[in-house]
C-alpha positions in Angstrom: 0.0 0.0 0.0 1.3 3.5 -0.9 2.0 5.8 2.0 -0.1 8.9 2.5 1.7 12.0 1.3 1.4 15.4 2.8 2.5 18.9 2.2 4.0 21.1 4.9 5.3 24.7 5.1 8.6 24.8 6.8 9.8 28.2 7.9 13.4 28.7 8.8 14.9 31.7 10.6 18.5 32.8 10.8 20.1 32.6 14.2 22.1 35.8 13.7 19.1 37.7 12.4 15.8 36.3 13.6 13.8 38.6 11.2 15.4 36.9 8.2 13.0 34.0 7.3 13.2 31.4 4.6 10.2 29.2 3.6 10.1 25.7 2.1 7.2 23.7 0.8 7.8 20.1 1.8 6.1 17.1 0.2 6.8 13.9 2.1 5.1 10.8 3.6 2.8 11.6 6.4 4.8 9.6 9.0 8.0 11.7 8.3 9.2 13.4 11.5 10.0 17.1 11.8 13.6 16.2 12.6 13.9 14.3 9.3 12.4 17.2 7.4 14.7 19.7 9.0 17.8 17.5 8.3 16.9 17.1 4.6 16.2 20.9 4.3 19.6 21.6 5.8 21.3 19.6 3.1 20.1 22.0 0.5 23.0 24.3 1.2 25.5 21.5 0.7 23.9 20.7 -2.7 23.9 24.4 -3.7 27.6 24.7 -2.9 28.3 21.5 -5.0 26.4 23.0 -8.0 28.3 26.2 -7.6 31.6 24.3 -7.6 30.5 22.3 -10.6 29.7 25.4 -12.5 33.2 26.8 -11.9 35.3 23.7 -12.2 33.7 21.4 -14.7 31.4 23.6 -16.8 28.1 22.5 -15.5 26.4 25.6 -16.9 28.1 25.5 -20.3 25.7 23.4 -22.2 24.0 24.1 -25.5 21.6 21.2 -26.0 18.3 21.0 -27.7 16.9 17.9 -26.1 16.4 16.4 -22.6 18.7 13.5 -23.4 21.6 15.8 -24.4 21.0 17.9 -21.2 20.9 14.8 -19.1 24.1 13.4 -20.6 25.9 16.8 -20.1 24.8 17.0 -16.4 25.7 13.4 -15.7 29.2 13.9 -17.3 29.8 17.1 -15.4 28.8 15.6 -12.0 31.0 12.5 -12.6 33.9 14.8 -13.4 33.3 16.8 -10.2 33.1 13.5 -8.2 36.4 12.4 -9.8 38.1 15.7 -9.0 36.9 15.5 -5.4 38.2 12.0 -5.0 41.6 12.9 -6.5 41.8 16.0 -4.3 41.0 14.0 -1.2 43.7 11.4 -2.2 46.3 14.2 -2.7 45.5 15.7 0.7 45.9 12.2 2.3 49.2 11.6 0.6 50.5 15.0 1.7 49.5 14.4 5.2 51.2 11.0 5.1 54.4 12.5 3.7 54.5 15.1 6.5 54.4 12.3 9.1 57.4 10.4 7.6 60.8 11.0 9.1 63.1 13.3 7.1 65.0 11.6 4.3 68.7 11.2 5.1 71.1 12.8 2.6 73.7 10.5 1.3 76.7 10.7 -0.9 76.1 10.3 -4.7 78.5 7.3 -4.8 76.4 5.5 -2.2 73.3 6.3 -4.2 74.9 4.9 -7.3 75.9 1.7 -5.5 72.5 1.4 -3.9 70.7 1.6 -7.3 72.8 -1.4 -8.5 72.4 -3.4 -5.3 75.9 -2.8 -4.0 76.7 -1.5 -0.6 79.2 1.2 0.4 81.8 -0.2 2.9 83.3 3.1 4.0 82.1 5.9 6.2 82.8 9.3 5.0 83.6 12.1 7.5 82.5 14.8 5.1 78.9 13.6 5.2 78.5 13.1 8.9 80.3 9.8 9.4 78.3 7.8 7.0 77.2 7.8 3.4 73.5 7.4 4.4 71.0 4.6 4.9 72.6 2.5 2.1 76.1 2.2 3.6 77.4 -0.6 5.8 79.1 0.4 9.0 82.8 1.2 8.5 85.2 -1.2 10.3 88.0 1.4 10.5 88.1 4.0 13.3 87.3 7.5 12.1 90.8 8.7 13.1 92.4 6.9 10.1 90.3 8.8 7.6 92.1 11.1 5.2 90.8 12.8 2.0 93.5 11.1 -0.1 95.4 12.6 -3.0 92.3 13.4 -5.1 90.1 14.3 -2.2 87.9 11.2 -2.4 86.2 10.5 0.9 87.1 7.3 2.7 90.4 6.7 0.9 93.5 6.7 3.1 96.4 8.8 2.0 99.2 7.1 0.2 102.2 6.3 2.4 105.5 5.1 1.0 106.7 1.7 2.1 109.2 1.7 5.0 112.8 1.8 3.8 115.2 -0.9 4.8 118.8 -0.1 5.2 121.3 -2.9 5.1 124.4 -2.4 7.1 127.1 -4.6 5.9 
């Protein structure tokens, strides 16, 4: 059995200015509560904001159609585009929030990055870059006091020392 339908006049006043009144004609089943009617009437502003955003972002109001079918297709396409943009924007915001929670990326020496891309590990700590070449390096087995920039200034290469001379007394 079909429910009995009824019309109501819903008058809404602004809290900041009680003299500002807005009226709605409501057509709903008779058993609908006043709370449900007010809740649905309050969603009107959300829908109006979405239509305004759709007009500006996806061209909801830029249609030149001569039939209902063309108008319906244009409206459907524009609303789908707005939904897609909304989902993409929400995803981008979530990714940015996730990136902000990550610890800062350690800076490492370009040679360590080169070796890391090829699956190799750096065996030497480099004093110029804070005692290590970054997350990709293995711990250095040498104490830091033996570090020297070397003849060409390469980090982690000990300076060249001549072999000890042997004198033969005879």
